[in-house]
C-alpha positions as CSV (number, residue, x, y, z in Angstrom):
1,M,-1.3,24.6,-1.0
2,T,-1.5,21.0,-2.1
3,L,-2.3,19.5,-5.5
4,D,-5.6,17.9,-5.9
5,P,-5.6,14.2,-7.1
6,Y,-6.9,15.1,-10.6
7,T,-4.0,17.6,-11.2
8,L,-1.5,15.2,-9.8
9,K,-2.7,12.4,-12.1
10,T,-2.7,14.8,-15.1
11,M,0.9,15.7,-14.3
12,L,2.0,12.0,-14.1
13,D,0.1,11.2,-17.3
14,A,2.1,13.9,-19.1
15,A,5.5,12.9,-17.6
16,P,8.2,12.1,-20.2
17,E,9.4,9.1,-18.2
18,G,7.5,6.0,-17.5
19,V,5.8,6.1,-14.1
20,V,4.2,3.1,-12.3
21,A,2.8,2.9,-8.8
22,C,2.6,-0.5,-7.1
23,D,0.5,-1.3,-4.0
24,A,3.0,-2.3,-1.2
25,R,0.1,-3.5,0.9
26,E,-1.1,-6.2,-1.5
27,K,0.5,-9.5,-2.1
28,D,2.9,-9.5,-5.0
29,W,2.8,-5.7,-5.2
30,P,0.5,-5.2,-8.2
31,A,0.6,-2.1,-10.3
32,V,-2.3,0.3,-9.6
33,Y,-1.2,3.0,-12.0
34,A,0.9,3.3,-15.2
35,N,1.3,6.4,-17.3
36,G,1.3,6.8,-21.1
37,A,5.1,6.9,-21.3
38,M,5.2,3.3,-20.2
39,H,3.3,2.4,-23.3
40,Q,5.8,4.2,-25.4
41,L,8.7,2.4,-23.6
42,T,7.3,-1.1,-23.4
43,G,4.5,-1.4,-25.9
44,Y,2.0,-2.3,-23.2
45,M,-1.0,-0.1,-22.7
46,P,-1.4,1.1,-19.1
47,A,-4.4,-1.2,-18.6
48,E,-2.2,-4.1,-19.5
49,I,0.3,-3.2,-16.8
50,V,-2.2,-2.4,-14.0
51,G,-2.8,-5.5,-11.8
52,R,0.4,-7.2,-12.6
53,N,3.8,-7.3,-10.9
54,L,6.4,-5.6,-13.1
55,R,8.5,-8.8,-13.2
56,F,6.6,-9.7,-16.3
57,L,8.8,-7.2,-18.2
58,H,11.9,-9.5,-17.4
59,A,10.3,-12.4,-19.5
60,D,12.5,-15.4,-18.8
61,D,15.6,-13.3,-18.2
62,H,15.8,-13.6,-14.4
63,Q,19.5,-13.9,-13.8
64,Q,20.4,-10.3,-13.5
65,Q,22.4,-8.6,-10.7
66,G,20.1,-5.6,-10.8
67,L,17.2,-7.8,-9.8
68,D,19.0,-8.8,-6.6
69,R,19.6,-5.1,-5.8
70,I,15.9,-4.3,-6.3
71,R,14.7,-7.3,-4.2
72,A,16.9,-6.3,-1.3
73,A,15.8,-2.6,-1.4
74,L,12.1,-3.5,-1.7
75,G,12.4,-5.9,1.2
76,A,13.9,-3.2,3.3
77,G,11.5,-0.5,2.1
78,K,14.3,1.6,0.7
79,P,14.8,3.5,-2.6
80,C,17.0,2.0,-5.3
81,Q,18.2,2.3,-8.9
82,A,19.2,-0.4,-11.3
83,L,19.6,-1.1,-15.0
84,L,17.7,-4.1,-16.2
85,R,17.2,-6.1,-19.4
86,N,13.5,-5.8,-20.1
87,Y,11.4,-7.0,-23.0
88,R,8.7,-5.1,-24.9
89,K,5.4,-6.5,-25.9
90,D,6.8,-7.4,-29.3
91,G,9.6,-9.3,-27.6
92,T,12.5,-6.9,-28.4
93,L,15.1,-6.3,-25.7
94,F,15.7,-2.9,-24.1
95,W,17.7,-1.6,-21.2
96,N,15.4,-0.2,-18.5
97,D,17.0,2.4,-16.3
98,I,14.6,2.1,-13.3
99,R,14.5,4.2,-10.1
100,I,12.1,3.0,-7.3
101,V,10.9,5.2,-4.4
102,P,8.9,3.9,-1.4
103,I,5.9,6.0,-0.4
104,R,4.7,6.2,3.2
105,D,1.5,7.7,4.7
106,A,1.3,10.2,7.6
107,N,1.8,7.3,10.1
108,D,5.0,6.3,8.3
109,T,3.4,3.1,7.0
110,L,4.7,1.9,3.6
111,T,1.8,2.0,1.1
112,H,3.2,2.1,-2.4
113,F,6.3,1.8,-4.4
114,V,6.6,4.3,-7.3
115,S,9.0,3.4,-10.1
116,F,10.4,5.7,-12.8
117,H,11.5,4.2,-16.1
118,R,13.5,5.4,-19.0
119,E,15.5,3.6,-21.7
120,G,19.2,3.4,-20.7
121,Y,21.4,3.3,-23.8
122,S,24.8,3.7,-22.2
123,K,24.6,1.3,-19.2
124,L,26.4,3.9,-17.2
125,Q,23.4,5.5,-15.6
126,V,23.8,3.9,-12.2
127,E,25.4,6.7,-10.2
128,A,22.6,7.0,-7.7
129,S,22.6,3.3,-6.7
130,Q,26.4,3.2,-6.6
131,A,26.5,6.3,-4.4
132,E,24.3,4.5,-1.8
133,Q,26.0,1.1,-2.0
134,P,29.4,1.1,-3.8
135,D,29.7,-2.0,-5.9
136,P,33.0,-2.4,-7.7
137,L,31.9,-5.5,-9.4
138,L,28.8,-3.8,-10.9
139,S,31.0,-0.8,-11.9
140,T,33.4,-3.1,-13.8
141,Q,30.5,-4.9,-15.5
142,T,28.9,-1.7,-16.7
143,M,32.2,-0.4,-18.0
144,L,32.8,-3.7,-19.9
145,A,29.2,-3.4,-21.3
146,Y,29.9,0.1,-22.5
147,V,33.1,-1.1,-24.3
148,R,31.6,-4.2,-26.0
149,E,28.2,-2.8,-27.0
150,D,27.3,-0.6,-29.9
151,K,26.0,2.7,-28.5
152,L,23.1,3.2,-31.0
153,T,21.6,-0.3,-30.9
154,G,22.8,-2.0,-27.8
155,L,24.1,-4.9,-29.9
156,L,27.6,-6.2,-29.7
157,R,30.3,-4.2,-31.4
158,R,31.8,-6.0,-34.5
159,S,35.2,-6.6,-32.8
160,Y,33.6,-8.1,-29.7
161,F,31.2,-10.3,-31.8
162,E,34.1,-11.6,-33.8
163,D,36.0,-12.6,-30.6
164,M,32.9,-14.4,-29.3
165,L,32.5,-16.1,-32.7
166,K,36.1,-17.5,-32.3
167,R,35.2,-18.7,-28.8
168,D,32.0,-20.5,-29.9
169,W,33.7,-21.9,-33.0
170,G,36.3,-23.7,-30.7
171,V,33.5,-25.1,-28.5
172,A,31.5,-26.3,-31.6
173,Q,34.6,-28.0,-33.0
174,R,35.1,-29.9,-29.8
175,E,31.4,-30.9,-29.5
176,S,30.9,-31.4,-33.2
177,K,27.7,-29.2,-33.1
178,P,26.5,-27.0,-35.9
179,L,26.8,-23.2,-35.9
180,T,24.7,-20.9,-38.0
181,L,25.6,-17.4,-38.9
182,F,23.1,-14.8,-40.2
183,V,23.9,-11.4,-41.8
184,F,21.0,-9.0,-42.3
185,D,21.6,-6.0,-44.6
186,L,19.0,-3.3,-45.1
187,D,18.1,-2.8,-48.8
188,F,18.7,0.6,-50.4
189,F,19.6,2.1,-47.0
190,P,22.0,4.8,-48.4
191,Q,19.1,6.1,-50.4
192,Y,16.9,6.0,-47.3
193,R,19.6,8.0,-45.4
194,E,19.6,10.6,-48.2
195,V,15.9,11.2,-47.8
196,F,15.6,11.1,-44.0
197,G,19.1,12.2,-42.8
198,R,21.4,10.5,-40.4
199,A,19.1,11.0,-37.4
200,G,16.1,9.4,-39.2
201,A,18.2,6.6,-40.6
202,D,19.6,5.8,-37.1
203,Q,16.2,5.8,-35.6
204,S,14.9,3.3,-38.2
205,F,18.0,1.1,-38.0
206,R,17.7,1.0,-34.2
207,R,14.1,-0.2,-34.5
208,I,15.0,-2.9,-37.0
209,A,18.0,-4.0,-34.9
210,R,15.8,-4.4,-31.9
211,V,13.4,-6.6,-33.9
212,V,16.3,-8.8,-35.1
213,H,17.8,-9.0,-31.6
214,G,14.4,-9.9,-30.2
215,C,14.4,-13.1,-32.4
216,F,17.6,-14.4,-30.8
217,R,16.5,-15.0,-27.3
218,R,18.5,-18.0,-26.2
219,A,21.3,-17.3,-23.7
220,S,23.9,-18.8,-26.1
221,D,22.8,-16.6,-29.1
222,L,24.9,-13.6,-30.2
223,C,23.7,-10.5,-32.0
224,G,25.9,-7.7,-33.2
225,R,26.3,-4.8,-35.5
226,M,28.6,-5.2,-38.5
227,E,28.2,-2.0,-40.6
228,D,25.8,1.0,-40.7
229,E,23.1,-1.2,-42.2
230,Q,24.1,-4.7,-41.1
231,V,23.1,-6.9,-38.1
232,I,24.9,-10.2,-37.6
233,A,23.7,-13.1,-35.4
234,L,25.1,-16.5,-34.4
235,T,23.2,-19.4,-33.0
236,K,23.9,-23.1,-32.2
237,G,22.2,-26.3,-33.1
238,M,20.2,-25.2,-36.1
239,E,19.9,-27.2,-39.2
240,D,20.0,-25.8,-42.8
241,G,16.2,-25.9,-43.5
242,G,15.3,-24.4,-40.2
243,A,17.9,-21.7,-40.5
244,L,16.6,-20.5,-43.8
245,A,13.0,-20.4,-42.7
246,F,14.0,-18.6,-39.5
247,A,15.9,-15.9,-41.5
248,E,12.8,-15.5,-43.8
249,A,10.6,-15.1,-40.8
250,I,12.8,-12.4,-39.4
251,L,12.7,-10.6,-42.7
252,G,8.9,-10.7,-42.5
253,R,9.0,-9.1,-39.1
254,I,11.1,-6.3,-40.6
255,R,8.6,-5.8,-43.3
256,D,5.8,-5.7,-40.7
257,L,7.3,-2.6,-39.2
258,A,6.1,-0.8,-42.3
259,I,8.8,1.9,-42.3
260,H,8.1,3.9,-45.4
261,H,11.0,3.9,-48.0
262,P,10.2,6.2,-51.0
263,R,13.3,5.2,-53.0
264,S,13.2,1.4,-52.6
265,T,12.6,-0.4,-55.9
266,V,11.4,-3.7,-54.2
267,S,8.8,-2.4,-51.7
268,R,7.1,0.7,-50.3
269,Y,8.8,-0.1,-47.0
270,L,12.2,-0.7,-45.7
271,T,13.2,-4.3,-46.3
272,A,16.3,-6.4,-45.7
273,S,18.3,-9.2,-47.3
274,A,19.8,-12.0,-45.4
275,G,22.8,-14.3,-45.9
276,V,22.9,-17.5,-44.0
277,A,25.7,-20.1,-43.5
278,T,25.6,-23.3,-41.4
279,T,28.4,-25.7,-40.7
280,V,29.7,-28.2,-38.1
281,P,33.2,-26.7,-37.8
282,A,35.9,-28.9,-39.1
283,H,39.3,-28.9,-37.4
284,S,40.9,-27.6,-40.5
285,A,38.5,-24.8,-40.9
286,S,38.3,-21.3,-39.4
287,P,35.5,-19.0,-38.3
288,E,36.5,-16.6,-41.0
289,R,35.3,-19.1,-43.5
290,L,31.9,-19.2,-41.9
291,L,31.7,-15.4,-42.0
292,A,32.9,-15.3,-45.6
293,A,30.2,-17.9,-46.5
294,A,27.4,-15.8,-44.9
295,M,28.6,-12.7,-46.8
296,E,28.6,-14.7,-50.0
297,S,25.0,-15.7,-49.3
298,L,24.1,-12.1,-48.6
299,R,25.7,-11.1,-51.9
300,L,23.6,-13.7,-53.8
301,A,20.4,-12.5,-51.9
302,K,21.1,-9.0,-53.2
303,E,21.9,-10.2,-56.7
304,R,18.7,-12.2,-56.9
305,G,16.5,-9.2,-56.2
306,R,16.9,-8.3,-52.5
307,N,14.2,-8.7,-49.8
308,R,15.0,-12.4,-49.5
309,A,17.3,-14.9,-47.6
310,V,19.8,-17.2,-49.2
311,L,21.7,-20.0,-47.5
312,V,25.1,-21.2,-48.7
313,E,25.2,-24.9,-49.3
314,S,28.8,-25.5,-48.3
315,L,31.8,-23.7,-47.0
316,K,34.6,-23.1,-49.6
């Protein structure tokens, strides 16, 4: 006994993983079906996915080893699995653990590619692809990613971020270019955790971290996790006025999430404060001074009422 098309579609619509079917007979392999879980994962409604090649989820991030693996497998009509950096409709980054299966008709003619999507937090979910084509380089890269990235948010761990800050500081010193450091701290977050528990607080912090990370899209930008309620970011070539306006815009995006906070005294929703520091690194200075200046700006933002950004005027 076989399933009728209606029952099969109902099953796919209810699947917990994202499912997309692409027509292999059409030029550019457009999607002809996407289930509701894809909306939960990407922010795009199924109707916004159908008719498009799934490469639109990569945005401008095309230099990924996983993409080469997928192109080779699709060209050969073979199954594959890869872990890709994809971007939601709101611009936030997420890791897409994708598995692609070719579908053939009774005459063994390739008709569709069906892909299964889920969020890959650990970067280690590549066993299937490695089993088919062992790739020591990819294995090393995924292990390094696991070591350097915060498990909850996917941002850089504090120790790794500080190492990269030292590297970029040295480059900026040689080139006499400005560096700008941002520290975002959630307001009254311990009280939020008391109400909603560790799991609820982690979920909200992850959402906010994604929004902040999504605002730093240049390849040279860095974004990491400092403490339980802090996100830190580094960017190059930004002037003081632009840096402060940029920080305030990010705080606005956090407010736009409208995450209810019953114990905040500044808003009905979760808000954040931001400390900003910009400098052209002097040869006598150190990156620790830039970090200290950003933290001092954050302290002033908290002192002045929270839910605001403050930029330090000079390094001490």
